[in-house]
DRENTORLUM-232387 format. One line per 3 residues: number of its first residue (from 1); their letters; for each residue x, y, z of C-alpha. Coordinates in pm, 1 decimal. Example, Ala and Ser with C-alpha at 12.3 -4.5 7.8 and 13.67 -1.06 7.14 Angstrom:
BEGIN
1	as	1230.0 -450.0 780.0  1367.0 -106.0 714.0 $
//
This chain:
BEGIN
1	mnt	-2144.3 -1072.3 -688.3  -2078.4 -1343.8 -430.0  -2000.6 -1260.1 -69.1 $
4	tys	-1624.0 -1263.1 -115.9  -1549.2 -1088.3 -444.1  -1682.6 -957.9 -773.7 $
7	vsd	-1542.2 -931.2 -1124.7  -1611.2 -648.8 -1368.9  -1507.0 -616.8 -1731.4 $
10	scr	-1530.1 -236.6 -1711.9  -1241.5 -6.5 -1624.8  -1258.9 148.0 -1276.8 $
13	vcg	-1182.1 497.3 -1412.5  -1323.2 533.6 -1763.9  -1586.3 257.3 -1753.7 $
16	kgn	-1481.6 115.8 -2090.8  -1424.3 -251.3 -2158.0  -1082.1 -255.8 -2323.1 $
19	lhs	-904.6 -447.0 -2047.3  -598.5 -657.9 -2124.2  -464.3 -929.9 -1893.7 $
22	ile	-108.2 -854.9 -1778.2  -29.8 -1095.1 -1492.1  -241.9 -1377.5 -1350.9 $
25	ygd	-146.8 -1475.0 -995.9  -413.8 -1742.9 -957.5  -602.3 -1798.1 -631.7 $
28	mpi	-427.6 -1596.5 -359.5  -471.8 -1550.0 16.6  -589.4 -1212.3 141.5 $
31	adv	-289.3 -1013.4 257.9  -303.2 -877.6 615.2  -578.1 -1122.3 714.3 $
34	lid	-372.9 -1328.3 956.3  -503.1 -1666.1 1064.6  -509.7 -1882.9 1376.9 $
37	stl	-324.5 -2212.0 1374.9  -652.2 -2388.1 1459.8  -800.4 -2301.0 1118.8 $
40	pke	-759.7 -2595.0 876.7  -571.1 -2503.6 559.6  -861.6 -2613.9 339.9 $
43	qel	-1081.5 -2351.8 508.4  -852.3 -2059.1 426.8  -1011.4 -1804.9 194.4 $
46	lip	-847.7 -1770.0 -146.9  -953.7 -1514.2 -407.8  -828.6 -1483.7 -768.3 $
49	ltl	-580.0 -1205.6 -831.7  -542.3 -1077.0 -1187.3  -364.9 -763.1 -1304.3 $
52	vwc	-525.8 -601.3 -1610.9  -459.3 -282.8 -1809.5  -705.0 -40.8 -1970.4 $
55	sdc	-589.6 72.9 -2314.1  -822.2 376.6 -2301.3  -728.6 558.9 -1979.4 $
58	lll	-404.5 361.7 -1918.1  -501.0 242.7 -1569.0  -335.0 -74.9 -1440.9 $
61	qlh	-584.9 -240.5 -1206.7  -719.2 -559.8 -1052.6  -985.5 -752.4 -1238.8 $
64	eta	-1133.9 -871.0 -909.0  -1275.8 -667.3 -621.2  -1269.3 -836.8 -281.6 $
67	npn	-1544.6 -751.4 -33.1  -1403.9 -451.4 163.4  -1538.6 -594.4 489.6 $
70	llf	-1301.8 -888.7 444.2  -1006.0 -654.5 403.3  -1058.8 -369.5 649.5 $
73	nak	-1229.7 -466.6 972.3  -1179.5 -486.7 1347.2  -902.2 -744.4 1299.1 $
76	ypy	-704.5 -539.2 1045.4  -348.3 -561.4 1186.3  -155.2 -298.8 987.8 $
79	lss	-26.5 -8.4 1196.5  151.5 269.3 1007.9  345.8 374.5 1317.2 $
82	iss	553.3 53.8 1321.4  809.2 180.1 1067.2  1042.0 460.4 1177.1 $
85	twl	1126.0 529.5 812.5  759.4 594.3 734.7  709.8 803.3 1049.6 $
88	nhc	1004.0 1026.2 957.6  869.9 1062.0 603.6  529.6 1173.0 733.7 $
91	rdn	672.8 1411.6 993.2  882.5 1586.5 728.7  583.4 1593.9 493.6 $
94	ves	363.4 1760.2 755.4  624.1 2026.2 832.1  644.4 2105.8 462.1 $
97	lik	265.2 2114.8 419.1  221.7 2353.7 710.5  466.9 2598.9 554.8 $
100	tfk	347.5 2559.1 196.2  -22.2 2604.6 271.9  23.5 2841.7 569.6 $
103	lds	-182.0 2623.5 804.2  -263.4 2741.2 1156.7  -518.9 2703.7 1435.4 $
106	nst	-790.7 2836.7 1203.0  -728.1 2566.1 942.5  -886.7 2222.0 911.0 $
109	vve	-699.1 1910.9 801.4  -885.5 1590.4 714.9  -706.4 1261.2 658.0 $
112	las	-881.4 970.9 487.5  -772.6 626.3 610.2  -586.8 786.7 900.4 $
115	ndg	-487.6 453.3 1057.3  -359.0 499.6 1414.1  -316.7 877.1 1385.8 $
118	yll	53.8 850.1 1300.4  40.0 1149.3 1060.6  -227.7 1370.6 1214.5 $
121	rnf	-48.3 1385.4 1547.5  214.9 1602.8 1376.6  -52.2 1863.0 1296.7 $
124	vkh	-193.7 1841.6 1649.9  149.5 1934.5 1787.6  111.6 2262.0 1597.0 $
127	nip	-243.6 2316.3 1731.9  -394.8 2263.5 1387.5  -748.6 2110.8 1404.0 $
130	vlg	-770.7 1764.1 1246.8  -1021.3 1493.1 1164.4  -925.8 1136.7 1083.2 $
133	iep	-1154.3 897.0 898.5  -1055.0 532.7 956.8  -1268.5 221.9 887.5 $
136	ssi	-1067.1 -16.0 1107.6  -1170.7 12.5 1472.1  -845.0 -145.1 1592.9 $
139	cad	-652.7 143.9 1433.0  -905.3 419.0 1505.1  -921.7 328.4 1875.8 $
142	iai	-546.3 379.1 1910.3  -574.3 722.3 1748.3  -865.0 822.3 1972.8 $
145	qng	-676.8 706.6 2283.3  -391.7 933.8 2176.2  -620.6 1234.2 2145.9 $
148	int	-660.1 1235.8 1765.8  -1012.4 1333.3 1656.7  -1117.3 1024.5 1457.7 $
151	rte	-1435.4 873.5 1313.8  -1453.0 498.1 1259.9  -1618.7 482.0 918.4 $
154	ffd	-1551.6 418.4 550.6  -1524.4 745.9 361.0  -1768.5 798.2 74.3 $
157	stl	-1985.4 1074.8 -70.2  -2264.2 1005.0 180.5  -2031.7 1059.2 476.3 $
160	aek	-1884.9 1365.7 302.5  -2229.4 1524.8 273.8  -2290.6 1453.3 641.2 $
163	lqt	-1958.9 1614.0 734.3  -2045.4 1915.5 521.3  -2371.4 1964.4 712.3 $
166	egi	-2167.3 1947.8 1033.2  -1957.6 2238.7 910.5  -1647.7 2053.2 789.8 $
169	sad	-1471.4 2255.4 520.1  -1118.2 2126.0 470.5  -822.3 2344.7 386.2 $
172	lvi	-624.6 2026.6 332.9  -737.1 1670.8 260.0  -473.0 1398.7 281.9 $
175	snn	-503.1 1045.6 150.8  -176.4 857.0 169.2  -186.6 512.3 10.7 $
178	vla	-564.8 494.8 10.7  -683.4 596.1 -338.6  -542.5 271.8 -477.5 $
181	hvh	-757.5 79.4 -227.1  -1089.9 239.0 -323.8  -1350.9 38.4 -515.7 $
184	elh	-1593.6 321.8 -591.6  -1337.5 572.6 -716.1  -1579.9 831.6 -853.2 $
187	dfv	-1789.1 829.8 -536.7  -1472.0 877.0 -331.7  -1351.4 1171.1 -544.0 $
190	ngv	-1696.1 1329.8 -523.7  -1674.1 1298.6 -146.9  -1338.8 1474.0 -135.1 $
193	kti	-1468.4 1752.8 -356.2  -1763.9 1795.0 -119.1  -1553.2 1859.2 191.9 $
196	lne	-1269.9 2049.0 18.2  -1315.7 2423.6 38.7  -1273.8 2646.5 -265.8 $
199	ngs	-910.0 2726.9 -192.8  -824.8 2390.3 -39.7  -579.2 2127.5 -164.0 $
202	wii	-593.3 1750.0 -175.0  -263.3 1566.1 -120.9  -254.9 1212.4 -259.1 $
205	efp	27.4 960.8 -228.5  26.2 620.8 -396.5  270.3 359.6 -530.2 $
208	yvi	380.8 474.3 -874.8  311.6 234.2 -1159.7  642.0 321.7 -1331.5 $
211	dli	835.6 206.7 -1023.8  612.2 -99.9 -999.0  696.7 -209.1 -1353.3 $
214	dgc	1061.2 -100.9 -1369.6  1136.9 -239.6 -1021.3  943.9 -564.7 -1077.4 $
217	afd	748.2 -495.6 -758.4  494.1 -769.7 -829.0  461.3 -824.4 -452.9 $
220	tvy	291.3 -482.8 -422.8  -9.5 -636.4 -598.3  -268.4 -772.2 -354.9 $
223	hqh	-643.4 -753.4 -304.1  -633.6 -427.6 -106.5  -454.2 -251.2 -395.7 $
226	lcy	-715.6 -219.9 -667.1  -538.7 41.1 -882.2  -181.9 119.6 -987.6 $
229	fsv	-177.4 477.7 -1110.1  38.3 673.7 -1349.3  1.5 1051.9 -1374.0 $
232	hsv	-191.4 991.3 -1695.2  -444.0 756.3 -1534.6  -499.7 956.9 -1215.0 $
235	kal	-542.7 1266.9 -1431.2  -805.9 1080.2 -1633.9  -993.0 1017.5 -1308.8 $
238	ldq	-969.6 1372.8 -1173.0  -1054.5 1535.1 -1508.4  -1401.1 1383.6 -1484.2 $
241	hgl	-1459.2 1575.0 -1159.1  -1321.0 1914.3 -1255.9  -1012.6 1875.0 -1036.5 $
244	fin	-657.5 1959.6 -1141.1  -316.2 1812.0 -1063.8  -101.2 2119.9 -1011.1 $
247	dvq	213.9 1965.7 -869.2  373.1 1621.9 -855.5  671.9 1472.3 -675.5 $
250	rls	833.7 1129.8 -698.7  914.3 959.4 -367.3  1126.7 664.8 -256.9 $
253	thg	866.8 528.3 -12.5  711.0 183.8 -63.8  964.4 101.1 -331.4 $
256	gsi	867.4 404.8 -538.6  566.9 632.5 -491.9  429.6 961.0 -612.9 $
259	rvv	268.4 1260.1 -441.2  24.6 1482.2 -629.3  -127.5 1811.7 -521.4 $
262	vsr	-485.9 1855.3 -642.1  -721.5 2151.7 -624.0  -1034.2 2299.2 -778.9 $
265	krd	-829.7 2569.6 -950.5  -607.0 2507.9 -1251.6  -244.5 2604.6 -1185.3 $
268	igk	-51.6 2321.3 -1349.2  319.9 2330.8 -1276.2  615.6 2220.0 -1486.6 $
271	svt	662.0 1910.5 -1267.4  328.5 1776.9 -1397.9  387.2 1843.7 -1766.0 $
274	dll	740.5 1703.7 -1742.4  628.1 1376.6 -1583.0  343.3 1333.0 -1828.8 $
277	eqe	596.9 1368.8 -2108.1  835.4 1122.4 -1941.2  556.3 863.8 -1910.8 $
280	stl	473.7 897.2 -2279.0  841.2 857.0 -2370.5  860.5 539.1 -2160.5 $
283	gii	574.9 394.9 -2365.2  299.9 358.1 -2105.3  41.2 377.9 -2384.0 $
286	ner	158.1 36.7 -2506.9  54.7 -296.2 -2359.0  403.4 -441.9 -2401.2 $
289	yyr	540.5 -195.1 -2143.9  325.6 -351.9 -1871.1  396.2 -709.1 -1981.0 $
292	qia	754.0 -655.0 -1865.7  646.3 -726.4 -1506.9  507.4 -1068.4 -1600.2 $
295	eds	838.7 -1171.9 -1755.6  1053.7 -1025.0 -1477.0  846.1 -1174.9 -1193.5 $
298	kkv	896.4 -1527.3 -1332.5  1273.3 -1472.4 -1332.1  1267.7 -1347.6 -971.8 $
301	keq	1061.1 -1648.8 -865.1  1305.5 -1889.4 -1025.9  1614.0 -1718.6 -878.0 $
304	lck	1466.6 -1678.7 -529.9  1344.3 -2038.1 -504.5  1679.4 -2166.5 -629.9 $
307	lid	1865.4 -1965.2 -364.5  1640.3 -2077.4 -78.3  1663.1 -2439.0 -195.8 $
310	kft	2040.9 -2419.2 -156.5  1993.3 -2352.4 214.1  1722.0 -2610.3 272.8 $
313	mkr	1912.6 -2883.2 83.8  2198.7 -2827.9 329.9  1946.1 -2849.5 614.7 $
316	qtv	2010.3 -2487.1 696.9  1733.1 -2272.0 840.6  1567.4 -1986.4 652.8 $
319	aay	1342.1 -1737.0 834.4  1174.5 -1417.8 713.4  1143.4 -1060.9 838.0 $
322	gaa	816.6 -866.2 817.6  466.6 -1015.5 820.1  370.7 -755.7 560.7 $
325	akg	99.8 -761.6 294.5  355.5 -766.4 15.1  520.3 -1063.4 184.1 $
328	ttl	199.4 -1263.2 155.3  192.6 -1203.8 -219.8  559.7 -1283.1 -270.5 $
331	lay	547.4 -1605.8 -69.5  229.0 -1728.6 -238.1  346.7 -1639.7 -589.7 $
334	cdl	681.2 -1812.6 -531.4  520.8 -2118.2 -364.9  717.2 -2065.0 -43.8 $
337	nwe	557.0 -2188.5 278.0  638.1 -2309.6 630.8  828.6 -2607.4 487.9 $
340	kis	1086.0 -2367.8 337.0  1054.8 -2068.0 573.0  1063.2 -2172.1 940.7 $
343	fvv	918.2 -1854.2 1090.6  870.7 -1483.0 1027.9  936.7 -1201.2 1275.1 $
346	dkn	752.1 -870.5 1301.4  753.5 -575.9 1543.1  372.8 -553.1 1550.7 $
349	kkk	273.6 -749.3 1861.3  -83.6 -784.6 1730.3  57.1 -1022.8 1467.5 $
352	hnk	249.4 -1246.0 1706.6  148.1 -1612.1 1737.6  -62.5 -1587.4 1423.1 $
355	llp	11.0 -1746.3 1085.2  71.6 -1571.7 756.0  -219.5 -1653.1 523.0 $
358	gsr	-148.3 -1907.0 254.0  207.5 -1995.1 357.8  100.7 -2063.7 720.4 $
361	ipi	436.0 -1942.6 850.6  422.4 -1861.1 1227.0  487.8 -1500.9 1334.3 $
364	fhp	706.0 -1407.7 1631.7  886.1 -1112.3 1790.9  1205.9 -994.2 1613.0 $
367	srl	1416.5 -1111.8 1909.7  1375.5 -1465.2 1776.1  1616.0 -1381.5 1493.8 $
370	vsn	1900.2 -1354.1 1744.0  1785.0 -1630.3 1978.4  1740.2 -1883.1 1695.1 $
373	qpd	2001.5 -1734.4 1460.6  1869.4 -1880.5 1131.1  2128.1 -1917.8 855.0 $
376	acl	1937.7 -1676.6 630.1  1645.8 -1435.7 658.6  1421.1 -1339.1 366.4 $
379	llp	1356.5 -963.7 383.3  990.3 -931.6 283.9  955.0 -550.2 328.7 $
382	wnl	1261.3 -499.0 107.8  1175.3 -131.3 65.8  1275.9 -82.3 432.6 $
385	kee	1609.3 -258.3 387.2  1831.0 7.6 545.4  1607.9 48.1 850.6 $
388	ilt	1586.0 -326.5 913.8  1956.1 -397.7 856.1  2043.1 -133.6 1114.8 $
391	eqs	1784.3 -268.4 1356.9  1907.5 -626.9 1315.1  2281.3 -556.3 1324.7 $
394	kyc	2330.2 -810.1 1606.1  2184.8 -1088.0 1390.1  2420.3 -990.1 1107.2 $
397	qhg	2721.6 -968.5 1339.5  2662.2 -1329.8 1442.0  2678.9 -1443.3 1080.3 $
400	gkf	2318.2 -1399.0 973.3  2249.0 -1331.9 606.2  1960.2 -1134.1 460.6 $
403	ivp	1805.2 -1238.2 128.9  1668.5 -933.9 -54.6  1410.2 -1050.1 -313.7 $
406	lpk	1354.5 -728.6 -509.2  1416.6 -545.3 -732.5  1683.7 -811.4 -790.3 $
409	vsm	1749.9 -1121.5 -582.8  2060.2 -1058.9 -374.0  2211.9 -1158.9 -41.2 $
412	i	2363.8 -939.3 229.6 $
//
């Protein structure tokens, strides 16, 4: 392994070597690692990005593993609390969890990758004890300042054992959009099992591979996302640790996600058996099902570039909304940079006056959309379309057009 990334020919879940290449992105910038304008382009870090599929346990995954310290560190700029859509989703989720699992002041809730405390604060309002584990100090510090009990560390089995000796026994463990980021999956699951009490439940949310393929969400693939789970593949992982998926729910978040409820005790509901059957019917055991995304992504690239070229050939200005991780992938894959996209706006002030990696597009406050009134704006976080269109109604009223890249290229 070099200092930036490693490559393994073994599956992350089953350890077997039957990996099949699905989509090769080439050398790609690291999403969410924003850069200063003083950094020469030739010094930007690029790491190969290759999507492969295991024909044994059916896990879609990255062939490469970037050094976690390059991805999640003190400069990590992603704050979950920026999106009102996501905040509302989490608030409603917490209210439901409290009722379902009868949580109270005697319960303990642990969240892994708790970010800025956006979710845990909803439990605190109900006087339910919480503990957040967050490796990024920039996020953890915000949570701590807001009174959320948080430890600034990577979660693994070693930390879990330490927490166990400190008396942590979780009634509920939550890991929203983190399992897909984990390199050492089996160590992580062992850690959860260590801190989960006998009657406890583990709630996991992650982007659903079916929605990824069917929605051509190739932009959701970046170095932080190591795995793209189906119910079959996450079950293959949990089976090895004596844990059971007892309930499952499909969600609209992040362009299509899934929530599974896991525990030590087997009580498998109809929702699980039904979705397993649906996956089999769709053909997820066949390589050709996954190859659909490679074909569809090429079509999107061609259509999107053709549309943007129409504006630039008329000397019209195109901007972008959302300095998001998925935006970095989409721009790099489609060969769109500052020469085609004049600027990008984002609500996160920690991103302002930086450049998107790879494309080197400057990032500014959303007010610039109205002050500069570009002819078109590429909507990078397309999954938040309704929220952003409402927020930017003034830009639209003045004649601004939004280009929505996925699941189909369209213009509003």
